C-alpha positions in Angstrom: -30.0 20.1 21.0 -27.8 17.0 20.5 -25.5 16.2 23.4 -23.4 13.3 24.3 -24.4 11.8 27.7 -21.9 12.2 30.5 -21.8 8.7 32.0 -20.1 9.9 35.2 -23.2 11.9 36.1 -25.8 9.3 35.2 -24.1 6.6 37.3 -24.2 8.7 40.5 -26.5 7.9 43.4 -27.9 10.5 45.7 -29.5 9.8 49.0 -32.1 12.5 50.1 -34.1 12.6 53.3 -37.7 13.6 53.0 -37.2 15.6 56.1 -34.5 17.7 54.3 -36.9 18.5 51.5 -39.6 20.1 53.8 -38.7 23.6 55.0 -38.1 24.0 58.8 -40.9 26.5 59.1 -43.5 24.6 57.1 -47.1 24.4 58.5 -47.1 20.5 58.4 -44.1 20.5 60.8 -46.1 22.6 63.3 -49.1 20.3 63.0 -46.9 17.2 63.5 -45.4 18.7 66.7 -48.8 19.9 68.0 -51.1 16.9 67.5 -50.5 13.4 68.7 -52.2 11.2 66.1 -51.9 7.9 68.0 -55.5 8.1 69.2 -56.6 7.3 65.6 -55.4 3.7 65.9 -57.8 3.1 68.9 -60.7 4.7 67.0 -60.4 2.5 63.9 -59.1 -0.8 65.3 -62.5 -2.5 64.8 -62.6 -1.5 61.1 -59.3 -3.2 60.1 -58.6 -6.9 59.9 -55.2 -8.2 60.9 -55.2 -11.4 58.8 -57.7 -11.0 55.9 -57.2 -9.0 52.8 -54.3 -6.8 51.6 -52.2 -4.6 53.8 -53.9 -1.3 54.4 -52.7 2.3 54.2 -51.9 3.6 57.7 -55.1 5.3 59.0 -53.0 8.2 60.3 -51.7 8.9 56.8 -55.3 8.9 55.5 -56.3 11.5 58.2 -53.3 13.7 57.4 -54.2 13.6 53.7 -57.7 14.8 54.5 -56.2 17.6 56.6 -54.1 18.7 53.6 -57.1 18.8 51.3 
C-alpha cells in the first residue's frame, strides 16, 4: 500500500525506561530482589585486568544470562 509519510510522527522522540517494559510480577524481578550478586565481583577479581585489554562485560551480567538460559 502506498502511503505518504507523516513527518510529525517520524520526528517524535520517546523515552522509555527498561524497568517500565518488564512486568511488575516477572520472575526476574523476584530474583533481583532475592539474590545479592555483589559476591561475584570478589570471586572473579583475579580473572580480570584493570589496565590491559578491552573493557569487559560485567561478570554479574554474564551470570544472570546463564541463569536465564
